[in-house]
DRENDO-1510 file (C-alpha; in Angstrom, 1 decimal, always signed):
<recs>
REC; n; res; u; v; w
REC; 1; MET; -6.3; +35.9; -53.0 .
REC; 2; LYS; -6.1; +39.4; -51.4 .
REC; 3; ILE; -9.2; +41.4; -52.3 .
REC; 4; ALA; -9.4; +45.2; -51.8 .
REC; 5; ALA; -13.1; +46.1; -51.7 .
REC; 6; ILE; -14.0; +49.8; -52.2 .
REC; 7; ASP; -17.4; +51.2; -51.5 .
REC; 8; MET; -18.1; +55.0; -51.5 .
REC; 9; MET; -21.4; +54.6; -49.6 .
REC; 10; PHE; -21.0; +51.8; -47.1 .
REC; 11; THR; -22.2; +52.1; -43.4 .
REC; 12; TRP; -22.9; +49.4; -40.9 .
REC; 13; PRO; -25.5; +48.8; -39.6 .
REC; 14; PRO; -26.8; +49.2; -43.1 .
REC; 15; MET; -29.2; +51.9; -44.4 .
REC; 16; GLY; -30.1; +50.0; -47.6 .
REC; 17; GLY; -30.0; +46.7; -49.4 .
REC; 18; SER; -26.8; +47.3; -51.3 .
REC; 19; TRP; -24.7; +47.3; -48.1 .
REC; 20; VAL; -26.4; +44.2; -46.9 .
REC; 21; ASP; -25.5; +42.5; -50.2 .
REC; 22; PHE; -21.9; +43.8; -50.2 .
REC; 23; LYS; -21.3; +42.8; -46.6 .
REC; 24; HIS; -22.5; +39.2; -47.1 .
REC; 25; THR; -20.7; +38.9; -50.4 .
REC; 26; LEU; -17.4; +39.9; -48.9 .
REC; 27; GLU; -18.0; +37.7; -45.9 .
REC; 28; GLU; -18.7; +34.6; -48.0 .
REC; 29; LEU; -15.7; +35.4; -50.3 .
REC; 30; GLY; -13.6; +35.5; -47.1 .
REC; 31; LYS; -14.8; +32.0; -46.2 .
REC; 32; LEU; -13.4; +30.8; -49.6 .
REC; 33; ASP; -9.8; +31.4; -48.5 .
REC; 34; ASN; -9.7; +35.0; -49.7 .
REC; 35; GLN; -8.3; +37.8; -47.6 .
REC; 36; ILE; -10.7; +40.7; -47.6 .
REC; 37; LYS; -10.2; +44.4; -46.7 .
REC; 38; LEU; -12.9; +47.0; -47.2 .
REC; 39; PHE; -11.9; +50.7; -47.9 .
REC; 40; VAL; -14.6; +53.3; -47.3 .
REC; 41; PRO; -14.6; +57.2; -47.0 .
REC; 42; CYS; -15.8; +58.5; -43.6 .
REC; 43; PHE; -17.7; +61.8; -43.5 .
REC; 44; ASN; -21.2; +63.0; -42.6 .
REC; 45; TYR; -21.9; +65.7; -45.2 .
REC; 46; SER; -25.6; +65.1; -46.3 .
REC; 47; TYR; -25.2; +61.4; -46.0 .
REC; 48; PRO; -23.3; +59.5; -43.3 .
REC; 49; ARG; -20.6; +57.3; -45.0 .
REC; 50; GLY; -18.1; +55.1; -43.4 .
REC; 51; ARG; -20.0; +54.9; -40.1 .
REC; 52; ILE; -19.0; +51.4; -38.7 .
REC; 53; GLU; -20.8; +50.9; -35.4 .
REC; 54; SER; -20.7; +47.1; -35.1 .
REC; 55; PRO; -18.1; +44.4; -35.9 .
REC; 56; LEU; -17.7; +43.1; -39.4 .
REC; 57; PRO; -16.2; +39.7; -40.4 .
REC; 58; PHE; -13.4; +41.3; -42.4 .
REC; 59; GLN; -10.9; +44.1; -42.2 .
REC; 60; VAL; -12.2; +47.7; -42.7 .
REC; 61; GLU; -10.2; +50.9; -43.2 .
REC; 62; THR; -12.2; +54.1; -43.0 .
REC; 63; ILE; -10.6; +57.1; -44.6 .
REC; 64; ASN; -11.6; +60.4; -43.0 .
REC; 65; VAL; -12.5; +63.0; -45.6 .
REC; 66; ARG; -13.3; +66.6; -45.5 .
REC; 67; LEU; -15.8; +67.8; -48.1 .
REC; 68; ARG; -13.2; +69.8; -50.1 .
REC; 69; GLU; -11.0; +66.7; -50.2 .
REC; 70; LEU; -13.7; +64.7; -51.9 .
REC; 71; ILE; -12.6; +66.0; -55.3 .
REC; 72; PRO; -11.8; +62.9; -57.3 .
REC; 73; SER; -8.2; +63.7; -58.1 .
REC; 74; ARG; -7.4; +64.3; -54.4 .
REC; 75; TYR; -9.4; +61.5; -53.0 .
REC; 76; MET; -8.4; +58.9; -55.5 .
REC; 77; LYS; -4.7; +59.7; -55.0 .
REC; 78; ASN; -5.1; +59.2; -51.2 .
REC; 79; LEU; -7.2; +56.0; -51.7 .
REC; 80; LEU; -4.7; +54.6; -54.2 .
REC; 81; LEU; -1.9; +55.0; -51.6 .
REC; 82; LYS; -3.9; +53.2; -49.0 .
REC; 83; VAL; -4.8; +50.3; -51.3 .
REC; 84; GLU; -1.2; +49.9; -52.7 .
REC; 85; ASP; +0.0; +49.4; -49.1 .
REC; 86; TYR; -2.4; +46.5; -48.9 .
REC; 87; LYS; -1.0; +44.9; -52.1 .
REC; 88; PRO; -4.2; +43.3; -53.4 .
REC; 89; ASP; -4.6; +40.8; -56.1 .
REC; 90; LEU; -8.0; +42.1; -57.1 .
REC; 91; ILE; -10.1; +45.3; -56.7 .
REC; 92; PHE; -13.8; +44.9; -56.1 .
REC; 93; ILE; -15.8; +48.1; -56.5 .
REC; 94; GLY; -19.2; +48.3; -54.8 .
REC; 95; ASP; -21.4; +51.4; -54.5 .
REC; 96; GLY; -20.0; +54.5; -56.1 .
REC; 97; TYR; -22.7; +56.4; -58.0 .
REC; 98; PHE; -20.9; +59.3; -59.8 .
REC; 99; PHE; -17.5; +58.1; -58.4 .
REC; 100; LYS; -17.8; +54.8; -60.2 .
REC; 101; VAL; -15.9; +56.0; -63.3 .
REC; 102; PRO; -13.1; +57.7; -61.4 .
REC; 103; LEU; -12.7; +54.6; -59.3 .
REC; 104; ILE; -12.4; +52.3; -62.3 .
REC; 105; GLU; -10.0; +54.8; -64.0 .
REC; 106; THR; -7.8; +54.8; -60.9 .
REC; 107; PHE; -7.5; +51.1; -60.3 .
REC; 108; ALA; -8.3; +49.1; -63.5 .
REC; 109; GLU; -5.0; +50.1; -65.1 .
REC; 110; LYS; -3.0; +48.8; -62.2 .
REC; 111; TYR; -5.1; +45.8; -60.9 .
REC; 112; PRO; -7.6; +43.3; -62.1 .
REC; 113; THR; -10.9; +45.1; -61.2 .
REC; 114; ILE; -14.5; +43.9; -61.0 .
REC; 115; VAL; -17.4; +46.3; -60.5 .
REC; 116; ARG; -20.8; +45.6; -58.9 .
REC; 117; PHE; -23.9; +47.6; -60.0 .
REC; 118; PHE; -26.6; +47.4; -57.4 .
REC; 119; GLY; -29.1; +49.6; -59.1 .
REC; 120; HIS; -29.5; +52.0; -62.0 .
REC; 121; GLU; -26.3; +54.0; -61.2 .
REC; 122; LEU; -24.4; +54.9; -64.4 .
REC; 123; LEU; -27.7; +54.3; -66.2 .
REC; 124; CYS; -29.7; +57.2; -64.7 .
REC; 125; PRO; -27.9; +60.4; -63.6 .
REC; 126; ASN; -31.3; +62.0; -62.6 .
REC; 127; ASN; -32.9; +60.0; -59.8 .
REC; 128; ILE; -30.9; +56.7; -60.1 .
REC; 129; LYS; -34.3; +55.0; -60.8 .
REC; 130; ARG; -35.0; +55.5; -64.5 .
REC; 131; TRP; -38.4; +57.1; -63.8 .
REC; 132; ARG; -39.7; +60.0; -65.8 .
REC; 133; ASN; -43.1; +61.7; -66.1 .
REC; 134; GLY; -44.8; +59.2; -63.9 .
REC; 135; THR; -43.7; +56.1; -65.7 .
REC; 136; ILE; -40.7; +53.8; -66.2 .
REC; 137; CYS; -38.1; +55.3; -68.5 .
REC; 138; SER; -36.8; +53.1; -71.3 .
REC; 139; LEU; -33.6; +55.2; -71.9 .
REC; 140; ASN; -30.3; +54.8; -70.2 .
REC; 141; TYR; -27.2; +57.1; -70.0 .
REC; 142; LEU; -24.8; +54.7; -71.7 .
REC; 143; ASP; -27.0; +54.5; -74.8 .
REC; 144; ASN; -28.6; +58.0; -74.7 .
REC; 145; PRO; -26.2; +60.3; -72.9 .
REC; 146; TRP; -27.5; +63.6; -74.3 .
REC; 147; LYS; -31.2; +62.9; -73.6 .
REC; 148; CYS; -30.4; +61.7; -70.0 .
REC; 149; LEU; -28.3; +64.8; -69.3 .
REC; 150; MET; -31.1; +67.1; -70.4 .
REC; 151; CYS; -33.5; +65.1; -68.2 .
REC; 152; CYS; -31.4; +65.6; -65.1 .
REC; 153; LEU; -30.3; +69.2; -65.5 .
REC; 154; PRO; -33.6; +70.8; -64.4 .
REC; 155; ARG; -33.5; +68.8; -61.1 .
REC; 156; TYR; -30.0; +69.8; -60.3 .
REC; 157; THR; -30.5; +73.4; -61.3 .
REC; 158; MET; -33.4; +73.6; -58.9 .
REC; 159; ASN; -31.4; +71.9; -56.2 .
REC; 160; LEU; -28.6; +74.5; -56.6 .
REC; 161; LEU; -31.0; +77.5; -56.5 .
REC; 162; LYS; -32.8; +76.1; -53.5 .
REC; 163; ASP; -29.8; +75.5; -51.3 .
REC; 164; ARG; -26.5; +76.8; -52.7 .
REC; 165; LEU; -24.6; +76.1; -49.5 .
REC; 166; HIS; -25.9; +72.6; -48.8 .
REC; 167; PRO; -26.9; +70.9; -52.0 .
REC; 168; ASP; -27.7; +67.2; -51.8 .
REC; 169; ILE; -24.8; +64.8; -52.1 .
REC; 170; PHE; -25.8; +63.5; -55.5 .
REC; 171; PHE; -25.8; +67.0; -56.9 .
REC; 172; HIS; -22.4; +67.6; -55.3 .
REC; 173; GLU; -20.9; +64.5; -56.7 .
REC; 174; PHE; -22.5; +65.2; -60.1 .
REC; 175; MET; -20.6; +68.5; -60.2 .
REC; 176; ILE; -17.3; +67.6; -58.7 .
REC; 177; THR; -16.8; +64.5; -60.8 .
REC; 178; GLY; -17.5; +66.5; -63.9 .
REC; 179; SER; -20.5; +64.3; -64.8 .
REC; 180; TRP; -22.2; +67.4; -66.3 .
REC; 181; ARG; -19.7; +67.4; -69.1 .
REC; 182; TRP; -21.8; +64.9; -70.9 .
REC; 183; PHE; -19.6; +64.0; -73.9 .
REC; 184; ASN; -16.4; +63.7; -72.0 .
REC; 185; THR; -18.0; +61.8; -69.1 .
REC; 186; HIS; -19.8; +59.4; -71.5 .
REC; 187; ARG; -16.6; +58.7; -73.4 .
REC; 188; ARG; -14.8; +58.0; -70.1 .
REC; 189; ALA; -17.6; +55.7; -68.8 .
REC; 190; ILE; -17.5; +53.6; -72.0 .
REC; 191; LYS; -13.7; +53.3; -71.8 .
REC; 192; ALA; -13.7; +52.5; -68.1 .
REC; 193; LEU; -16.3; +49.7; -68.5 .
REC; 194; SER; -14.2; +48.1; -71.3 .
REC; 195; LYS; -11.1; +47.9; -69.0 .
REC; 196; VAL; -12.6; +46.0; -66.0 .
REC; 197; LYS; -12.2; +42.3; -65.6 .
REC; 198; GLY; -16.0; +41.8; -65.1 .
REC; 199; VAL; -19.2; +43.6; -64.4 .
REC; 200; ILE; -21.8; +42.2; -61.9 .
REC; 201; VAL; -25.5; +43.1; -62.2 .
REC; 202; TYR; -28.7; +41.9; -60.6 .
REC; 203; ASN; -30.8; +41.0; -63.6 .
REC; 204; ASN; -30.8; +40.2; -67.3 .
REC; 205; LYS; -32.2; +43.6; -68.3 .
REC; 206; PHE; -29.1; +45.2; -66.9 .
REC; 207; LYS; -26.9; +42.6; -68.5 .
REC; 208; ASN; -28.4; +43.3; -71.9 .
REC; 209; ILE; -27.3; +46.9; -71.5 .
REC; 210; PHE; -23.8; +46.3; -70.1 .
REC; 211; ASP; -23.1; +43.5; -72.6 .
REC; 212; ARG; -22.5; +46.2; -75.2 .
REC; 213; TYR; -19.7; +47.7; -73.2 .
REC; 214; ASN; -18.0; +44.7; -71.5 .
REC; 215; LYS; -17.6; +41.1; -72.6 .
REC; 216; ASN; -17.7; +39.6; -69.1 .
REC; 217; VAL; -21.1; +40.6; -67.5 .
REC; 218; HIS; -22.5; +38.3; -64.8 .
REC; 219; VAL; -26.0; +38.2; -63.4 .
REC; 220; VAL; -25.7; +37.6; -59.6 .
REC; 221; PRO; -28.8; +37.8; -57.5 .
REC; 222; GLY; -28.9; +38.8; -53.9 .
REC; 223; GLY; -29.3; +36.4; -51.0 .
REC; 224; VAL; -30.6; +36.1; -47.5 .
REC; 225; ASN; -29.4; +34.8; -44.2 .
REC; 226; ILE; -31.9; +32.1; -43.4 .
REC; 227; GLU; -30.6; +31.7; -39.8 .
REC; 228; LYS; -31.4; +35.4; -39.1 .
REC; 229; PHE; -34.7; +35.5; -41.0 .
REC; 230; TYR; -36.9; +32.6; -40.0 .
REC; 231; PRO; -40.6; +32.1; -39.3 .
REC; 232; LEU; -42.7; +31.6; -36.1 .
REC; 233; SER; -44.9; +28.6; -35.9 .
REC; 234; ARG; -48.0; +30.8; -36.0 .
REC; 235; ARG; -48.0; +33.5; -38.6 .
REC; 236; HIS; -51.7; +34.5; -38.9 .
REC; 237; THR; -51.7; +37.3; -36.4 .
REC; 238; ASN; -54.7; +39.0; -34.8 .
REC; 239; PRO; -55.1; +41.7; -35.9 .
REC; 240; TYR; -53.9; +40.7; -39.4 .
REC; 241; ARG; -50.6; +42.6; -39.7 .
REC; 242; ILE; -49.5; +43.6; -43.2 .
REC; 243; PHE; -45.9; +44.8; -43.4 .
REC; 244; LEU; -45.4; +47.4; -46.1 .
REC; 245; SER; -41.8; +48.2; -47.0 .
REC; 246; SER; -42.5; +51.7; -48.1 .
REC; 247; ARG; -42.1; +55.4; -47.1 .
REC; 248; LEU; -44.8; +58.0; -47.6 .
REC; 249; ASN; -42.3; +60.5; -49.1 .
REC; 250; ASN; -41.2; +58.1; -51.9 .
REC; 251; PRO; -44.1; +57.6; -54.3 .
REC; 252; LEU; -42.1; +55.1; -56.3 .
REC; 253; LYS; -42.3; +52.6; -53.5 .
REC; 254; GLY; -46.0; +52.2; -54.1 .
REC; 255; PHE; -47.6; +53.6; -50.9 .
REC; 256; ILE; -50.4; +55.4; -52.8 .
REC; 257; LEU; -51.3; +52.2; -54.7 .
REC; 258; PHE; -51.4; +50.3; -51.4 .
REC; 259; LYS; -53.5; +53.0; -49.6 .
REC; 260; LYS; -56.0; +53.0; -52.4 .
REC; 261; SER; -56.3; +49.2; -52.2 .
REC; 262; MET; -56.9; +49.3; -48.4 .
REC; 263; SER; -59.7; +51.9; -48.8 .
REC; 264; LEU; -61.5; +49.3; -50.9 .
REC; 265; ILE; -61.6; +46.8; -48.1 .
REC; 266; ASP; -62.2; +49.1; -45.1 .
REC; 267; SER; -65.9; +48.3; -45.1 .
REC; 268; ARG; -65.4; +44.5; -45.6 .
REC; 269; LYS; -62.6; +43.9; -43.0 .
REC; 270; ASN; -61.5; +46.1; -40.2 .
REC; 271; ASN; -59.4; +43.6; -38.2 .
REC; 272; TRP; -56.1; +44.5; -39.9 .
REC; 273; GLN; -53.1; +46.6; -39.1 .
REC; 274; VAL; -50.4; +48.0; -41.4 .
REC; 275; LEU; -46.8; +48.3; -40.3 .
REC; 276; TYR; -44.8; +50.7; -42.5 .
REC; 277; THR; -41.4; +52.3; -42.4 .
REC; 278; ASP; -42.1; +56.0; -42.0 .
REC; 279; GLU; -42.7; +58.3; -39.1 .
REC; 280; LYS; -45.7; +60.1; -40.6 .
REC; 281; ASP; -49.3; +59.2; -39.7 .
REC; 282; ALA; -51.2; +57.6; -42.6 .
REC; 283; GLY; -54.6; +57.1; -40.8 .
REC; 284; ASP; -56.5; +54.6; -38.8 .
REC; 285; ASN; -55.0; +51.0; -38.6 .
REC; 286; PHE; -51.7; +52.3; -40.0 .
REC; 287; LEU; -48.8; +52.0; -37.5 .
REC; 288; PRO; -45.6; +54.0; -38.4 .
REC; 289; LEU; -42.4; +52.3; -37.5 .
REC; 290; ASN; -40.1; +55.1; -38.5 .
REC; 291; TRP; -36.8; +53.9; -39.9 .
REC; 292; VAL; -36.3; +50.3; -38.9 .
REC; 293; PRO; -32.8; +49.3; -38.0 .
REC; 294; TYR; -31.5; +46.2; -39.8 .
REC; 295; GLU; -31.2; +44.2; -36.6 .
REC; 296; ARG; -34.9; +44.7; -35.9 .
REC; 297; LEU; -36.2; +43.6; -39.3 .
REC; 298; PRO; -36.4; +39.9; -38.5 .
REC; 299; LEU; -38.7; +40.6; -35.5 .
REC; 300; ILE; -40.9; +42.8; -37.7 .
REC; 301; TYR; -41.3; +40.0; -40.2 .
REC; 302; ARG; -42.0; +37.4; -37.5 .
REC; 303; ASN; -44.7; +39.7; -36.1 .
REC; 304; SER; -46.4; +40.2; -39.4 .
REC; 305; SER; -48.8; +38.0; -41.5 .
REC; 306; MET; -47.8; +39.1; -45.0 .
REC; 307; LEU; -45.5; +41.5; -46.9 .
REC; 308; VAL; -46.7; +43.9; -49.6 .
REC; 309; PHE; -43.9; +45.2; -51.8 .
REC; 310; VAL; -45.3; +47.0; -54.8 .
REC; 311; PRO; -42.7; +49.5; -56.2 .
REC; 312; LEU; -43.7; +51.3; -59.3 .
REC; 313; TRP; -40.2; +51.6; -60.7 .
REC; 314; GLU; -38.1; +48.7; -62.0 .
REC; 315; GLU; -36.7; +47.4; -58.7 .
REC; 316; PRO; -33.2; +46.0; -59.6 .
REC; 317; PHE; -33.7; +43.2; -57.0 .
REC; 318; GLY; -35.5; +43.8; -53.7 .
REC; 319; LEU; -33.8; +42.0; -50.8 .
REC; 320; VAL; -36.9; +42.7; -48.7 .
REC; 321; THR; -38.8; +40.2; -50.7 .
REC; 322; LEU; -36.3; +37.4; -49.9 .
REC; 323; GLU; -36.2; +38.4; -46.3 .
REC; 324; ALA; -40.0; +38.1; -45.9 .
REC; 325; MET; -40.0; +34.8; -47.8 .
REC; 326; ALA; -37.3; +33.4; -45.6 .
REC; 327; SER; -39.4; +34.5; -42.6 .
REC; 328; GLY; -42.3; +32.3; -43.9 .
REC; 329; LEU; -44.5; +35.2; -45.0 .
REC; 330; PRO; -46.7; +35.2; -48.1 .
REC; 331; VAL; -45.7; +38.1; -50.3 .
REC; 332; VAL; -47.5; +40.2; -52.8 .
REC; 333; VAL; -45.3; +42.1; -55.2 .
REC; 334; SER; -45.7; +44.3; -58.2 .
REC; 335; ASN; -45.1; +43.2; -61.8 .
REC; 336; ASN; -42.0; +45.3; -62.2 .
REC; 337; GLY; -38.3; +44.6; -62.6 .
REC; 338; ILE; -37.0; +41.3; -61.3 .
REC; 339; LEU; -39.7; +40.7; -58.8 .
REC; 340; PRO; -41.8; +38.3; -61.0 .
REC; 341; GLU; -38.6; +36.2; -61.4 .
REC; 342; ILE; -38.2; +35.9; -57.6 .
REC; 343; VAL; -41.8; +35.2; -56.7 .
REC; 344; LYS; -43.5; +32.2; -58.3 .
REC; 345; ASN; -47.1; +33.5; -58.7 .
REC; 346; GLY; -49.5; +31.4; -56.7 .
REC; 347; GLU; -46.8; +29.2; -55.3 .
REC; 348; THR; -44.4; +31.2; -53.2 .
REC; 349; GLY; -46.4; +34.5; -53.3 .
REC; 350; PHE; -48.5; +36.6; -55.6 .
REC; 351; VAL; -47.5; +38.9; -58.5 .
REC; 352; LEU; -49.9; +41.6; -59.4 .
REC; 353; GLU; -50.9; +41.4; -63.1 .
REC; 354; LYS; -52.0; +45.0; -63.6 .
REC; 355; ASN; -50.6; +46.7; -60.5 .
REC; 356; SER; -54.1; +48.0; -59.7 .
REC; 357; PRO; -55.6; +48.8; -56.3 .
REC; 358; GLU; -58.6; +46.4; -57.0 .
REC; 359; GLU; -56.3; +43.5; -57.7 .
REC; 360; LEU; -54.1; +44.2; -54.7 .
REC; 361; SER; -57.2; +44.5; -52.3 .
REC; 362; GLU; -58.6; +41.1; -53.5 .
REC; 363; LEU; -55.2; +39.4; -52.8 .
REC; 364; ILE; -55.0; +40.9; -49.3 .
REC; 365; ILE; -58.6; +39.8; -48.6 .
REC; 366; LYS; -57.8; +36.3; -50.0 .
REC; 367; LEU; -54.8; +35.8; -47.7 .
REC; 368; SER; -56.3; +37.4; -44.6 .
REC; 369; GLU; -59.4; +35.2; -44.8 .
REC; 370; ASN; -57.6; +32.0; -45.5 .
REC; 371; GLU; -55.0; +31.1; -42.9 .
REC; 372; LYS; -54.3; +27.7; -44.4 .
REC; 373; LEU; -53.4; +29.3; -47.8 .
REC; 374; GLY; -51.2; +31.9; -46.2 .
REC; 375; ASN; -49.3; +29.3; -44.2 .
REC; 376; GLN; -48.9; +27.1; -47.3 .
REC; 377; ILE; -47.6; +29.9; -49.5 .
REC; 378; GLY; -45.3; +31.0; -46.6 .
REC; 379; ASN; -43.9; +27.5; -46.2 .
REC; 380; ASN; -43.3; +27.2; -50.0 .
REC; 381; ALA; -41.6; +30.6; -50.0 .
REC; 382; ARG; -39.3; +29.6; -47.1 .
REC; 383; GLU; -38.3; +26.3; -48.8 .
REC; 384; PHE; -37.7; +28.1; -52.2 .
REC; 385; VAL; -35.4; +30.6; -50.6 .
REC; 386; LYS; -33.5; +27.9; -48.7 .
REC; 387; GLU; -32.9; +26.0; -51.9 .
REC; 388; ASN; -32.0; +29.0; -54.1 .
REC; 389; TYR; -31.0; +32.1; -52.3 .
REC; 390; THR; -28.7; +31.4; -49.3 .
REC; 391; TRP; -25.6; +33.6; -49.4 .
REC; 392; LYS; -23.4; +30.6; -49.4 .
REC; 393; LYS; -25.1; +29.2; -52.5 .
REC; 394; ILE; -25.1; +32.6; -54.3 .
REC; 395; ILE; -21.4; +33.3; -53.8 .
REC; 396; SER; -20.1; +29.7; -54.4 .
REC; 397; GLU; -22.1; +29.4; -57.6 .
REC; 398; ASN; -21.5; +32.9; -59.1 .
REC; 399; TYR; -18.0; +34.1; -58.1 .
REC; 400; SER; -15.6; +31.3; -59.1 .
REC; 401; TRP; -14.6; +33.3; -62.2 .
REC; 402; ILE; -12.9; +36.0; -60.2 .
REC; 403; CYS; -10.1; +33.7; -59.0 .
</recs>
């Protein structure tokens, strides 16, 4: 089967988990006697897309785009011509954000089309995270279009007033795709979803939403390359290194929760060090790593003693958790989204019950003072991932329906 994959955000090396997922998915599908070609736009406005700096195990065609050419009617016409030359049997749409609906409209009438949702895109036009007024938002755009539009308009209005010449890329896409025309866009989204061959999501909460708009919704988890992410024989480092996958400027990633927890154990244990993915200084014993390239991540895990991943929002999946577990680290995660389903509490890691600083500090102390427990949890985590989350297993067990 010839598969034309289309991703409006893809870069490699990756800058996020969705591209890691899409790359490995396409790679494994290629191993199943499918011919793969990935089509991506290439431009650097606000966000570098289509930047391919290392080899990929499938064909890639980057389409150079000037900003004014990113208008859906122009870009989709050009993209359609490129894809038609390839003569695919199937269209596989990856990341797209506000371009998701125009992409489906362009291709679903001509080819069998499947679409992958990596996050809350199409469910939250505001911050793509369904987070409002300091808490998880229970609404979604497909079910509540008017309320969701009213929620996002203040943000985009302020964005326009702040920087008219260089608004952020999400605002730009929001405007040029006509997503602000709430009634028309909502109608188009519902119609588009009904026309695709299948929808792929990360968890059952997403499935319950999309089930109302498509009869063929599949829950497919992410995976991990266990040959790339593996443990060292000794994992209890000195000082005790805690890897925190969080940036200071993104409060939804849980940095404030973690910082409060560490303040509770300062007087009880000083022989620790926190590695975190930001360039800003967070105080004594905190070592900023800045942005960590994907190729360096395995080394970071292997030089850490545990992972703390405590997002406040509903994380759709969280590949960082699987990567740490594959690296033999005990993990502590928040009780949000799909994380409690990935981590078996007390066996392959720990799930916070109340997401409180006190609870988190006690677990950090427990693991840092008990090397045997940390190693046992880490070993269990590694074996659990090997049995359930290799990319080969994920793809072979979840993609047979596309053929």
